[in-house]
LUMNUBA-8358 format. One line per 10 residues: number of its first residue (from 1); for each residue x, y, z of C-alpha. Coordinates in Angstrom, 2 decimals, always signed. Each point is the difference from the previous one (the first is absolute). Last residue first. Example, Ala and Ser with C-alpha at 12.3 -4.5 7.8 and 13.67 -1.06 7.14 Angstrom:
LUMNUBA-8358
2) +13.67 -1.06 +7.14  -1.37 -3.44 +0.66
END
This chain:
LUMNUBA-8358
428) +96.85 -11.58 +79.09  +0.62 +3.55 +1.20  -1.91 +2.08 -2.58  -2.83 -2.56 +0.05  -0.77 +0.80 +3.64  +0.74 -2.74 +2.53  +3.04 +1.35 +1.88  -0.69 +2.88 +0.27  -2.95 +1.89 -1.43  +0.97 +1.60 -3.30
418) -2.72 -1.16 -2.38  -2.85 -0.18 +2.52  +0.73 +3.42 +1.49  +0.38 +1.39 -3.52  -3.37 -1.40 -1.07  -1.63 +1.41 +3.13  +1.23 +3.50 -0.93  +1.79 +1.68 +2.89  -2.11 +2.50 +1.95  +2.10 +2.69 +1.72
408) -1.19 +3.21 -1.65  -0.72 +1.25 +3.57  -3.78 +0.14 -0.29  -2.55 +1.57 -2.34  +1.20 +0.52 -3.59  +1.26 +3.48 -0.97  +3.77 -0.12 +0.16  +1.50 +3.43 -0.72  +2.49 +0.09 -2.86  +3.67 -0.49 +0.83
398) +2.48 +2.21 -1.83  +2.86 -0.70 -2.43  -1.85 +1.25 -3.06  -3.10 -2.00 +0.80  -0.29 -2.75 +2.57  -2.68 -2.49 +1.01  +0.28 -2.36 +2.92  -1.83 -3.30 -0.18  -3.58 -0.55 +1.24  -0.68 -3.73 -0.37
388) +3.67 -0.79 +0.46  +2.12 -2.58 -1.84  +0.84 +2.35 -2.87  +1.92 +2.20 +2.41  +2.79 -2.59 +0.18  +3.00 +2.24 -0.80  +0.44 +3.57 -1.26  +1.48 +1.47 +3.15  -1.18 +3.38 +1.23  +1.16 +1.86 +3.10
378) -2.21 +2.84 +1.17  +1.45 +3.50 +0.05  -0.11 +2.91 +2.44  +2.84 +2.54 +0.16  -2.43 +2.91 -0.07  -3.42 -1.50 -0.63  -1.46 +1.68 +3.07  -2.94 -0.62 +2.35  +2.09 -2.25 +2.31  -3.05 -1.27 +1.92
368) -3.49 +0.23 -1.53  +0.13 +0.04 -3.81  +3.67 -0.70 -0.60  +0.18 -2.83 +2.53  -3.26 -1.45 -1.32  +1.42 -0.07 -3.52  +3.25 -1.58 +1.13  -1.72 -2.71 +2.04  -2.45 -0.90 -2.78  +2.82 -0.25 -2.54
358) +1.75 -2.17 +2.56  -2.33 -2.96 -0.44  +0.00 -0.66 -3.74  +3.70 +0.78 -0.24  +0.63 -2.57 +2.73  -1.89 -2.63 -1.96  +2.77 -2.56 -0.30  +3.41 +1.65 +0.17  +0.14 +3.62 -1.00  -0.75 +2.68 +2.58
348) +1.67 +2.06 +2.71  -1.86 +3.16 +0.90  +1.57 +3.43 -0.52  -0.83 +1.91 +3.18  +1.44 +3.50 +0.41  +1.63 +0.94 +3.34  -1.37 +2.97 +1.92  +0.39 -1.53 +3.48  -3.73 +0.12 +0.88  -0.93 -1.00 -3.56
338) +2.27 -3.06 +0.17  -1.51 -1.01 +3.35  -3.51 +0.35 -1.46  +0.86 -2.23 -2.94  +1.51 -2.57 +2.37  -3.02 -0.10 +2.28  -2.34 -0.39 -2.98  +2.17 -2.89 -1.23  -0.57 -1.65 +3.37  -3.75 +0.15 -0.47
328) +0.16 -1.17 -3.61  +1.83 -3.26 +0.59  +2.34 -1.43 +2.60  +3.31 +0.97 -1.60  +1.82 -1.60 -2.93  -3.10 -0.03 -2.20  -0.78 +3.62 -0.94  +3.65 +1.08 -0.04  +0.82 +3.57 +1.04  +3.08 +1.52 -1.55
318) +1.05 +3.12 +1.90  +2.30 +2.42 -1.81  +2.51 +2.34 +1.69  +1.18 -2.65 +2.46  +2.13 -0.18 +3.15  -1.22 +3.16 +1.73  +0.29 -2.03 +3.23  -3.65 +0.69 +0.94  -1.12 -1.03 -3.48  +1.87 -3.29 -0.04
308) -1.13 -0.59 +3.59  -3.69 +0.45 -0.76  +0.31 -2.19 -3.10  +1.42 -2.81 +2.14  -2.87 +0.46 +2.47  -2.62 -0.09 -2.79  +0.99 -3.55 -0.92  +2.48 -2.35 -1.63  +1.72 +2.29 -2.46  +0.32 -2.30 -3.02
298) -1.20 +2.43 -2.66  +0.99 +2.95 +2.15  +3.06 +1.78 -1.35  +1.20 +3.08 -1.82  +3.25 +1.93 +0.52  +0.04 +3.21 -2.01  +2.99 +1.19 -2.00  +0.78 +3.53 +1.26  +1.41 -1.58 +2.12  +2.19 -3.13 -0.16
288) +1.80 +0.24 +3.35  -2.83 +1.28 +2.21  -2.42 -2.54 -1.45  +2.52 -2.81 +0.47  +0.43 +0.88 +3.66  -3.75 +0.07 +0.56  -0.45 -3.32 -1.77  +2.64 -1.53 +2.25  -1.72 +1.47 +3.06  -3.28 -1.69 -0.91
278) +1.54 -3.36 -0.86  -3.17 -2.12 -0.19  -0.15 -0.01 -3.81  +3.61 -1.14 -0.42  +1.74 +2.30 -2.49  -0.56 +2.23 -3.05  -3.73 -0.74 -0.14  -0.68 +2.57 -2.71  +2.51 +2.54 -1.26  -1.74 +3.10 -1.26
268) +0.07 +2.52 -2.85  +3.16 -1.49 -1.50  +2.17 +2.34 -2.09  +1.78 -2.60 -2.16  +3.31 +1.58 +1.07  -0.91 -0.84 +3.60  +0.45 -3.73 -0.50  +3.55 -0.34 +1.31  -0.75 +2.14 +3.04  -3.13 -2.07 +0.48
258) +2.29 -3.00 +0.19  +2.09 +1.52 +2.79  -2.98 +0.99 +2.15  -1.70 -3.35 -0.47  +3.20 -1.88 +0.76  +0.44 +1.99 +3.20  -3.52 -0.98 +1.13  +0.16 -3.63 -1.12  -1.64 -0.72 -3.33  -2.62 -2.62 -0.99
248) -3.16 +1.67 +1.28  -1.84 -0.08 -3.35  +2.50 +2.34 -1.71  -2.61 +2.11 -1.82  +0.87 +2.95 -2.24  -2.22 +2.81 -1.27  +0.51 +1.87 -3.26  -2.11 +3.11 -0.58  -0.32 +1.56 -3.46  +1.76 +3.28 -0.81
238) +3.46 -1.16 -1.05  -1.01 -2.42 -2.75  -2.11 -3.15 +0.27  +2.11 -2.21 -2.30  +3.46 +1.18 +1.09  -1.07 -0.26 +3.64  -1.04 -3.63 -0.50  +3.28 -1.01 -1.63  +2.08 +1.88 +2.56  -1.82 -1.69 +2.85
228) +0.73 -3.35 -1.63  +3.72 +0.77 -0.14  +0.18 +1.24 +3.59  -1.91 -3.04 +1.28  +2.24 -2.37 -1.97  +3.09 +1.65 +1.47  -1.58 -0.27 +3.45  -0.49 -3.77 -0.33  -3.55 -0.63 +1.13  -1.76 +2.34 +2.37
218) -2.01 +2.09 -2.44  -3.54 -0.33 -1.35  -1.31 +2.70 -2.29  -2.85 +2.45 +0.31  -1.70 +2.25 -2.53  -1.57 +3.46 +0.06  -1.06 +1.85 -3.13  -2.24 -2.77 -1.34  -1.94 +1.14 -3.07  -0.21 -3.10 -2.18
208) +3.10 +1.06 -1.96  +1.96 +0.11 +3.25  -1.19 -3.49 +0.90  +0.95 -1.38 -3.41  +3.50 +1.47 +0.17  +0.47 -1.37 +3.50  -1.21 -3.43 -1.11  +2.42 -0.06 -2.94  +2.98 +1.15 +2.05  -0.68 -2.46 +2.82
198) -0.52 -2.80 -2.51  +3.33 +0.70 -1.68  +1.77 +0.21 +3.35  -1.12 -3.48 +1.07  -2.85 -0.25 +2.55  +0.66 -1.78 +3.31  +0.32 +3.22 +1.98  -3.46 +1.23 -0.94  +0.23 +3.44 -1.60  -2.75 +0.89 -2.43
188) -3.08 -1.27 +1.87  +0.55 +2.30 +2.96  -2.37 +2.68 -1.26  -0.86 +3.35 +1.55  -3.37 +1.51 +0.76  -1.91 +3.23 +0.33  -3.77 -0.37 +0.66  -2.57 +0.62 -2.77  -0.41 +3.19 -2.02  -3.70 +0.85 -0.16
178) -1.49 -2.18 +2.73  +3.08 +0.68 +2.12  -0.41 +3.77 -0.40  -3.72 -0.20 +0.78  +0.81 -1.91 +3.20  +2.42 +2.70 +1.09  -2.63 +2.67 -0.62  -2.61 -1.97 +1.96  +2.40 -0.46 +2.92  +0.79 +3.72 +0.25
168) -0.39 +0.04 +3.78  -0.97 -3.46 +1.23  +3.65 -0.78 +0.64  +0.08 +2.55 +2.81  -2.42 -2.26 +1.86  +2.27 -2.99 -0.62  +3.13 +1.76 +1.27  -1.85 +1.36 +3.04  -1.41 -3.43 +0.80  +3.49 -1.50 -0.13
158) +1.30 +2.67 +2.36  -2.89 -0.72 +2.38  +0.68 -3.73 -0.15  +3.64 +0.62 +0.93  +3.02 -0.49 -2.23  +3.65 -0.39 +1.04  -0.27 -1.02 +3.67  -3.33 -1.55 -1.00  +1.82 -2.61 -2.07  +0.12 -3.00 +2.36
148) -3.81 -0.37 +0.10  -1.53 +2.43 -2.49  -1.99 -2.76 -1.73  -2.00 +1.76 -2.71  -3.61 -0.92 -0.84  -1.44 +2.53 +2.48  +1.90 +2.78 -1.77  -1.73 -0.91 -3.28  -3.42 -0.11 +1.63  +0.49 +3.34 +1.76
138) +1.13 +1.66 -3.22  -3.20 -1.03 -1.72  +0.50 -2.38 -2.93  -0.21 +1.56 -3.46  +3.67 -0.49 -0.89  -0.03 -3.57 +1.34  -2.94 -1.20 -2.11  +1.39 +2.00 -2.93  +3.36 -1.77 +0.14  -1.73 -3.34 +0.61
128) -2.01 +0.12 -3.20  -3.65 +0.54 +0.92  -3.24 -1.99 +0.09  -0.20 +0.29 +3.79  -0.21 -3.78 +0.33  +2.97 -0.28 -2.35  +1.98 +2.41 +2.19  -0.74 -2.01 +3.16  +0.88 -3.23 -1.79  +3.35 +1.32 -1.22
118) +0.66 +1.24 +3.54  -0.60 -3.56 +1.20  +2.34 -1.46 -2.62  +2.70 +2.51 +0.95  -0.25 -1.15 +3.61  +0.42 -3.64 -0.97  +2.99 +0.57 -2.28  +1.55 +2.41 +2.49  -0.25 -2.56 +2.80  +1.89 -2.43 -2.22
108) +2.70 +2.62 -0.42  +0.19 +0.46 +3.77  +0.34 -3.75 +0.56  +2.66 -0.34 -2.67  +2.24 +2.69 +1.44  -0.85 +2.73 +2.47  -2.52 +1.03 +2.59  +1.51 -2.05 +2.82  +0.90 -2.11 -1.67  -0.17 -3.70 +0.88
98) -0.96 +0.88 +3.57  -3.23 +1.52 -1.32  -1.29 -3.47 -0.89  -1.48 -1.45 +3.20  -1.49 +3.22 +1.41  -1.18 +1.30 -3.35  +1.16 +3.62 +0.27  +0.32 +0.93 -3.69  -3.28 -1.67 -0.94  -2.31 +1.10 +2.82
88) +1.75 +3.37 -0.17  -1.37 +0.77 -3.45  -3.54 -0.99 +1.01  +0.26 +2.16 +3.12  +1.19 +2.88 -2.18  -2.86 -0.38 -2.44  -2.63 +0.22 +2.72  -3.49 +0.26 -1.53  +1.41 -1.07 -3.36  +0.76 -3.51 +1.28
78) -3.50 -0.44 +1.37  -1.55 +1.34 -3.22  +2.09 -2.37 -2.08  -1.36 -2.88 +2.03  +2.10 -2.65 +1.74  -0.34 -3.74 -0.57  +3.49 -0.43 -1.38  +2.14 +3.06 +0.59  +2.22 -0.73 +3.01  -0.06 -3.69 -0.97
68) +2.09 +0.87 -3.08  +3.18 +0.71 +1.98  +1.65 -3.45 -0.22  -1.25 -0.39 -3.58  +1.65 +3.30 -0.93  +3.26 -1.16 +1.59  -0.06 -3.23 -2.02  -0.43 +1.97 -3.21  +2.93 +2.25 +0.95  +2.21 -3.03 +0.58
58) -1.04 -1.59 -3.31  +0.85 +3.24 -1.80  +3.61 -0.14 +1.14  +0.62 -2.57 -2.71  -0.28 +2.58 -2.77  +0.15 +3.72 +0.76  -2.68 +1.67 +2.06  -2.73 +2.60 -0.50  -2.83 +0.10 +2.50  -3.56 -0.42 -1.05
48) -3.54 +1.24 +0.35  -3.38 -0.68 -1.55  -3.35 +0.37 +1.72  -3.12 -1.69 -1.29  -3.17 +1.83 -0.88  -3.74 -0.75 -0.26  -0.49 -1.00 +3.64  +0.43 -3.24 +1.93  +3.75 +0.55 -0.15  +3.14 -1.62 -1.41
38) +3.22 +1.86 +0.79  +2.54 -0.80 -2.70  +3.69 +0.13 +0.86  +2.91 -0.22 -2.44  +3.48 -0.68 +1.30  +1.62 +1.40 -3.10  +3.11 -1.00 -1.90  +2.73 +1.38 -2.24  +2.41 -2.83 -0.77  +3.37 +0.57 +1.61
28) +3.26 +1.72 -0.88  +0.51 +2.46 +2.85  +3.32 +1.39 +1.31  +1.43 +2.60 -2.36  -3.14 +0.25 -2.08  -2.10 -2.16 -2.29  -3.70 +0.83 -0.33  -0.22 -1.43 -3.49  +3.11 -2.02 -0.77  -1.85 -2.13 -2.54
18) +0.44 -3.25 +1.96  -0.90 +1.61 +3.31  -3.53 +1.03 -0.96  -1.83 -3.32 +0.37  -3.17 +1.32 +1.71  -1.10 -1.36 +3.37  -3.43 -0.11 +1.65  -0.39 -1.76 +3.37  -3.73 +0.49 +0.59  -1.76 +0.61 +3.33
8) -3.77 -0.16 +0.51  -1.49 +1.60 +3.11  -3.59 -1.07 +0.69  -3.38 +1.34 +1.14  +0.73 +3.69 +0.36  -3.42 +1.29 +1.04  -1.89 +2.92 -1.57  -2.67 +1.76 +2.04
END
């Protein structure tokens, strides 16, 4: 038996704003992580986090501390015996649920804690999380999913059928990933705060390094967006994919009109074209801009929002985020919903450690749920990987399979010390 003896929370912030890294139409903060370490009386500790942006990190840290009592003193075996009850103990805290429910800072803090527990379970099993999930019995995976409020779109029996079907050909799919890696695209070329010369140089470097799918930020002045899109398209040629991301800044009509201006650059998708909760707005945009795909999900609050996006035929690409929702169990629900509706999942990454996490999600999705690489890509951003014990590895524009046990979520102690706010040396 392994007992969680203490929950440690660290406010870790990296000064990214000054260089323009991560800049888009609405965000200019310092990439941050509410970093959770689960101390145990066993040989392993669990690591989890949620990605935030600057001052908001202190709110997420406070939320983790408010929820920590649900884990302290409990055993990993007890939590594993009823994963759904453990999940619900956090999302349905009788004194905190009112602040959501199941959305916002509280939900993100729940994700940090839940991810840390799954990291511990995988470490105990001696497996990377993607393999731990892929080899789990169908019944165990279904039992970890909260179908409450989504069973009108996906039933437990439908989920079991999807996962059972995913066993067929699994070894062949795994062999393909071991040989070739997982398809990816890079966002590092097109941050909104970069000058044109830097955009051109970074795009040229990315293409030379093997990337055949790149993403740019839009949502500034439309003339600037059109010009920058032309620069990137001229560097990658007509056959590579160019995605665009408006980070929620447009109104619905504005999104439709601006995509009309940008169509000459042949965008593959437009990401977050309007407010993330506007299901019907996304549906209208998708009808208007097709065959360009509408993609969203990085700030979708929970599985219920994803259910509605899919039911409304509002998206052609679903972008699960490992930290926005309440951890691995809720991500499983979202992957299964996407498979039921036939929509490819291209996880959102970047930030602090999101690439490290979502590689596991994408690999598991391919092996047991979606079972296809058609239209599947994982986002890659070349920032901050050096701070992780098990950083992502890429080759020729593709992710290589993580091999270390756990969720690749451990931040190096030296980095935690250096960038802890406000007392770390980086902030003095």
